[in-house]
Each structure stands twice: as structure tokens, then as C-alpha cells.
C-alpha positions in Angstrom: 15.8 12.3 -6.2 13.7 14.9 -7.9 10.4 13.4 -9.1 11.4 13.9 -12.8 14.7 12.2 -12.5 13.3 8.7 -12.5 14.2 8.1 -16.2 17.9 8.3 -15.5 17.8 6.7 -12.1 19.3 3.3 -11.4 16.6 2.8 -8.7 14.2 1.5 -11.4 14.7 -1.3 -13.9 13.4 -1.2 -17.5 10.1 -2.7 -16.6 9.4 -0.2 -13.9 10.4 2.7 -16.1 8.1 1.5 -18.9 5.2 1.4 -16.3 6.1 4.9 -15.0 6.3 6.3 -18.6 2.9 4.8 -19.4 1.4 6.0 -16.2 2.6 9.6 -16.8 1.3 9.6 -20.4 -2.0 8.1 -19.5 -2.4 10.6 -16.6 -1.2 13.8 -18.4 -2.3 13.3 -22.0 -4.2 10.0 -22.6 -4.4 10.6 -26.3 -0.6 10.5 -26.5 -0.4 6.8 -25.6 0.8 5.1 -28.7 0.9 1.5 -30.0 4.7 1.6 -29.3 4.0 2.4 -25.6 1.7 -0.7 -25.4 4.2 -2.8 -27.3 7.0 -1.9 -24.9 4.8 -3.1 -22.0 4.0 -6.4 -23.7 7.5 -7.5 -23.0 6.5 -8.0 -19.4 2.7 -8.0 -19.3 -0.1 -10.0 -20.9 -3.4 -8.6 -22.0 -5.1 -9.1 -18.7 -2.3 -7.3 -16.8 -2.3 -4.4 -19.3 -6.0 -4.0 -18.7 -5.5 -4.1 -14.9 -2.6 -1.6 -15.1 -4.8 0.8 -17.1 -7.6 0.3 -14.6 -5.4 1.0 -11.6 -3.9 4.1 -13.2 -7.4 5.4 -14.2 -8.8 4.7 -10.7 -5.9 6.6 -9.0 -6.5 9.5 -11.4 -10.2 9.6 -10.6 -9.5 9.4 -6.9 -6.9 12.1 -7.0 -9.1 14.4 -9.1 -12.1 13.9 -6.8 -10.0 14.6 -3.7 -8.5 17.7 -5.3 -11.9 19.0 -6.4 -13.4 18.7 -2.9 -10.3 19.5 -0.9 -10.1 16.1 0.7 -6.9 15.8 2.7 -5.3 12.4 2.9 -4.6 10.8 6.3 -1.1 11.2 7.6 0.6 7.9 8.0 4.1 6.9 9.1 5.0 6.3 5.4 3.7 9.6 4.2 5.8 11.4 6.9 9.1 10.3 5.3 
């Protein structure tokens, strides 16, 4: 599967697709996250979980940007070799 084919893939359910959609928007253009995006996540997540989801996405973005800036290479693991 190509990385942009997730939206039409049967590998993800509606909940997972909503999280991926939110993650992509928050990562690429945070100002594009709308009330509708949050509303769609409220079907599955309460306030505390939405805060946690946002924190996790933000933390991963910070980590990735830090690593890219300083050329940090990730350790190769069995999972990353697949």
C-alpha cells in the first residue's frame, strides 16, 4: 500500500482513519484543523483522550523535526527492516 492510499484502504476502520486524518492535518498544517475534525473524533474519544492524542502527535512531530535537524539516525530494529 502506498502511504497516501490509507483513506480508501480496508485496512483501517473509520476511527483509525479519523485519527490518521487528524494527525496529517495537525502535522502538515495545524491551522487547518477545524471544529468538524474535532467533532468527528468525539464519536470515539472524550476530552482527555483528545488532549492525549494531540500531545502524542505533537511530541512525535517535535522528535522527528529534532532528529531531522541534527541528522540523528534511528536505530535499526527487526520491525523497521520489514
